C-alpha positions in Angstrom: 129.5 94.1 118.5 128.1 93.1 121.9 126.0 95.0 124.4 125.0 94.1 127.9 121.6 95.9 127.4 118.9 94.7 125.1 118.9 96.6 121.8 115.7 94.9 120.5 112.1 94.8 121.7 110.1 92.0 120.1 106.5 93.1 119.6 104.1 90.2 119.2 100.6 90.8 117.9 97.8 88.4 118.8 94.0 87.9 118.6 92.1 84.9 119.9 95.0 82.4 119.4 95.9 81.6 123.0 97.6 78.3 122.4 99.6 79.7 119.5 100.7 82.9 121.2 101.8 80.9 124.3 104.0 78.7 122.0 105.5 81.8 120.3 106.3 83.6 123.5 107.8 80.4 124.9 110.1 80.2 121.8 111.0 83.9 122.2 111.8 83.4 125.9 114.2 80.6 125.1 116.3 82.7 122.7 119.9 83.4 123.6 119.5 86.9 122.1 119.3 89.9 124.4 115.7 91.2 123.8 112.8 92.6 125.6 109.4 91.0 124.8 106.0 92.7 124.5 102.7 91.2 123.4 99.8 93.3 122.2 96.5 91.6 122.6 94.0 92.8 120.1 90.9 92.3 122.1 91.1 88.6 122.5 88.1 86.8 124.1 89.9 83.6 124.8 91.8 84.6 127.9 95.1 85.2 126.1 96.2 88.2 128.1 95.7 86.4 131.5 97.3 83.2 130.3 100.4 85.1 129.1 100.8 87.0 132.4 100.5 83.7 134.3 103.0 81.8 132.1 105.5 84.6 131.4 105.5 87.2 134.2 108.5 88.9 132.6 106.7 89.7 129.4 105.0 93.0 129.0 101.3 92.4 127.9 99.4 95.3 126.5 95.6 95.0 126.1 94.5 97.1 123.1 90.9 97.2 124.4 89.6 96.1 121.0 90.8 94.7 117.6 92.9 97.4 116.1 94.3 95.1 113.4 97.9 96.0 112.3 97.7 99.3 114.2 97.9 97.3 117.4 101.7 97.1 116.8 101.9 100.8 117.2 101.1 100.4 120.9 104.0 98.0 121.4 106.5 100.3 119.6 105.4 103.3 121.6 106.3 101.4 124.8 109.7 100.2 123.4 112.8 101.6 125.1 115.2 100.0 122.7 116.7 101.4 119.4 115.2 98.6 117.4 111.9 96.7 117.3 111.3 93.2 115.8 107.8 92.1 114.9 106.2 88.7 115.4 102.8 87.4 114.6 101.4 84.8 117.0 102.3 82.1 114.4 105.9 83.1 113.9 109.0 83.0 116.0 112.5 84.5 115.6 115.3 82.0 115.5 118.4 82.0 117.8 121.0 84.7 117.3 119.0 86.4 114.5 118.0 89.5 116.6 121.4 90.1 118.0 122.8 89.9 114.4 120.1 92.3 113.2 121.0 94.8 115.8 124.6 94.6 114.8 123.8 95.2 111.2 121.5 98.2 112.0 124.3 99.6 114.2 126.6 99.5 111.2 124.1 100.9 108.7 122.4 104.0 110.1 120.5 104.6 106.8 118.6 101.3 107.0 115.1 101.4 108.6 114.0 97.9 108.0 115.7 94.5 107.8 113.4 91.8 106.4 114.3 88.3 107.5 114.4 85.0 105.6 111.2 83.2 106.5 111.3 79.4 107.1 107.9 77.7 106.9 106.9 74.8 109.1 109.0 72.2 110.9 110.9 71.4 107.7 112.0 75.1 107.3 111.2 75.4 103.6 111.8 78.9 102.3 108.8 81.2 101.8 108.3 82.1 98.2 108.2 85.8 99.1 111.8 85.6 100.2 112.8 84.1 96.9 111.3 87.1 95.2 113.0 89.5 97.5 116.3 87.9 96.8 115.9 88.8 93.1 115.1 92.5 93.7 116.6 94.6 90.9 117.0 97.7 93.0 120.6 99.0 93.5 122.0 97.3 96.6 125.7 98.2 96.6 127.1 98.4 100.2 123.9 97.0 101.7 123.8 93.7 103.7 121.3 92.3 101.3 119.0 93.2 98.4 117.3 96.6 98.5 113.5 96.5 98.7 110.5 98.8 98.4 108.4 96.7 100.8 108.7 94.2 103.6 106.9 91.5 105.5 105.2 92.8 108.6 105.7 89.8 110.7 109.3 89.2 109.7 110.9 92.6 110.1 113.4 94.3 112.4 113.0 98.1 112.4 114.7 101.2 113.7 112.3 102.4 116.3 112.8 106.1 115.5 112.0 105.5 111.8 108.8 103.6 112.7 107.7 106.5 115.0 108.6 109.1 112.4 106.3 107.6 109.8 103.5 107.3 112.3 103.3 103.5 112.3 100.5 101.5 110.7 97.5 103.4 109.5 94.5 102.5 111.7 92.0 102.7 108.8 93.8 99.8 106.9 93.1 97.3 109.7 94.7 94.2 108.1 96.2 93.4 104.6 99.0 95.1 102.7 99.4 97.5 105.6 103.1 97.5 105.0 102.7 99.1 101.5 102.0 102.6 102.8 104.7 102.5 105.4 107.3 101.3 102.9 106.6 104.2 100.6 106.8 106.6 103.5 110.2 105.1 104.6 111.5 105.5 101.0 110.2 109.0 100.7 112.0 109.9 103.9 115.3 108.5 102.6 115.3 105.3 104.6 116.5 102.0 103.1 114.7 98.6 103.4 116.8 95.5 102.9 116.2 91.7 102.6 118.8 90.1 104.9 118.9 86.3 104.5 121.3 85.9 107.4 118.5 86.6 109.9 115.7 84.0 110.3 112.2 83.7 111.5 110.1 80.5 111.5 106.4 80.6 110.4 103.8 78.0 111.4 100.8 79.1 109.4 97.7 79.1 111.5 94.6 77.2 110.3 92.4 80.0 111.6 92.3 82.3 108.6 89.5 84.0 106.6 91.1 83.9 103.2 88.3 85.6 101.2 88.1 88.5 103.6 91.8 88.9 103.5 91.9 89.1 99.8 89.3 91.8 99.8 91.2 93.8 102.5 94.4 93.4 100.6 92.8 94.8 97.4 91.1 97.7 99.2 94.3 98.7 101.0 96.4 98.6 97.9 93.9 100.9 96.2 94.0 103.3 99.2 97.8 103.3 99.2 97.8 104.2 95.5 95.5 107.2 96.1 97.4 108.3 99.2 100.9 108.3 97.6 100.9 107.9 93.8 100.2 110.6 91.1 96.6 110.7 90.0 97.0 109.0 86.7 99.2 106.2 88.2 96.7 105.8 91.1 93.9 105.4 88.6 95.8 102.7 86.6 96.6 100.8 89.7 93.0 100.9 90.8 91.8 99.5 87.5 94.5 96.8 87.6 93.5 95.7 91.1 89.7 95.7 90.3 90.3 93.7 87.1 91.9 91.0 89.1 88.8 90.4 91.1 85.5 88.8 90.2 81.8 89.3 90.7 80.7 90.3 94.2 84.3 90.6 95.4 85.0 93.3 92.9 81.9 95.2 93.9 82.7 94.8 97.6 86.2 96.1 97.2 85.1 99.0 95.0 82.5 100.1 97.5 84.9 99.7 100.5 87.6 101.6 98.7 85.2 104.5 97.9 84.7 105.1 101.6 88.3 106.3 101.7 87.2 109.4 99.8 86.0 110.8 103.1 89.6 111.0 104.5 92.2 110.3 101.7 92.2 113.8 100.2 93.4 115.3 103.5 96.2 112.7 103.9 97.4 112.5 100.3 101.1 113.1 99.8 102.7 112.0 96.5 106.0 110.3 97.0 109.1 112.0 95.4 110.3 111.1 91.8 113.1 108.8 93.0 110.6 106.6 94.9 108.3 106.4 91.9 111.3 105.4 89.8 112.1 102.6 92.2 108.5 101.4 92.0 108.6 101.5 88.2 111.8 99.5 88.1 110.2 96.8 90.1 107.1 96.7 87.9 109.2 96.7 84.7 111.3 93.8 86.0 108.1 91.8 86.7 106.7 92.5 83.2 110.0 91.5 81.6 109.5 87.9 82.9 111.6 87.9 86.0 108.5 86.9 88.0 106.8 88.7 90.9 109.0 91.2 92.7 108.7 92.8 96.2 106.3 95.7 95.5 105.0 97.2 98.7 102.4 94.9 100.3 102.8 92.0 97.9 103.9 89.1 100.0 102.7 85.8 101.2 103.8 84.7 104.7 104.1 85.6 107.4 101.3 88.1 107.2 99.3 90.2 109.5 96.7 87.6 110.1 93.0 87.7 109.3 90.9 88.4 112.4 
């Protein structure tokens, strides 16, 4: 299928990585795909917004006014006027023809909310391990353009705009780390499908500017919050214990204290997902325990990620 009008808006999220975001937007501008481009600047102090406007006057730059974390993407999607949105971090870039193909696939599959791309890492294009795990998903996938998932990679996804807006986008309290997990459960609860589609590609050039210890703590806290927001109480409790046991010393105490702060707002936003979604989640967990290796549970991924800020 072809269309004269763009069907995809690419939303790039950046914070204090001027050189990297300029490279990424340059790559997006060179694509043959028919796309609109939008950059959300999460309160950068390095002149990123001005540099982008000077170098790429046709790109829509949104200044968030502060560092909103993953929720900065919500600003870009709300401005999109296309049926689909593709997400980029400032250290990733979509590859030629992938976005036109993604739009064609979504046109043909109206029940799919998310296509997760194959991620190629670095100049040599080695496959990201997260994609290898997604390719082994045990969830029923008949009639789909790839393996069915219960999660996705935030910086390597093409989404149906209406589905994103229906779920409310990324939760602002989560900031960064496993922010996809809550949205993935909400997509599944609403009847939407998520699919790993290895025919579409994005390239990831991992940034050296990362705060790995902080990221691990935010990942753990957000996984706990997701459990208490969407899982039955007993299951949420078991998940919390599992996550905390995987941490050590001060990290465990820090995550526990940070997670407890969610008690102020989680009860009012708690909605347990329906039985069919819980069954999908348990299928993935059982498959991992049976020795098949890690599987794509919501929020469990490597690269590209919503970067540490």
